[in-house]
Phi, psi and omega in degrees: 000128181269137172249137181246120181237142167280244173281124180298327181295341182250010181315309183292321185298314188285328169302312180292322181294313177299314183301316180292325181290327181282332182233042178306337181285334191255321187229158176221141181289146173220160179302121182095353179171218176220157172229169179299151185270342175263158179237147179286154176283333183245156182295135181222156171300125183271116176270128179243131181238174169168175178167195180287164184254035185293315184250074188067189182272054185310315189284320179305337179290349173274348182279129172158175183303124179085002179233222189279158180269339178193162182217122171280122185245117180270182187279185186302112178061036178223140184293147178294149182285162181305325191283327173292322177296313177304313183297315182291316183296318181302317185290323183279338186300135182238020174089003178245006179111178185228139172236123177262135172231126186206176179279158178274055180254146183307313181295320182291316179303314185305293185298315181294319180295321177295322176288331178293318181292319173301319179297311175310315180292338177272001187073026175300142180295156181289151175290329179208151177295139178283137179296161173303335177277352183289143177298154179300322178298331177274331180304331185271358176288140184244342173230139185249146178235145167227124178259134184249144180282146185294154178290137186252155179275160181298331182283347178253009177293149173289156183291158182244156176274130179231147176273128180274186184302322175278212180255000181280153169260139181234158180272134177222148183275359181230000000 
């Protein structure tokens, strides 16, 4: 398979430009990534995802009607910076708060958390109403994050419990 790259330092930018050109009815470019090209009539929680741009514009593909409101796109195999995440979240905010959804990778956790703190300091509305059982420390949060565990290969899965011929349970790697 032949691959064509122009300037390697502009790979992520060119990838994003091409994606937006191909799907201009669905997405538009903002500093740090892409957001929906359409706006909701009523205020809705803006769902923001993101990560590195190593395997095509993967995170940008989740942006669109009925899916995410924006995607922060980092460089090749690198987390988007806190500024990129913040920029995309501000552009996608629809007045009902922001919900981040990202992988449980060190760079993603660090940068999405920093962007969340900055948005909270600026008074971005809560993404969800706190429940009555929520502690006072959590009631002040205005932007919410959800970190997902990374997908693991079958060889790196944790052991599972299996029942042997008797009644005892044993740990197995498969």
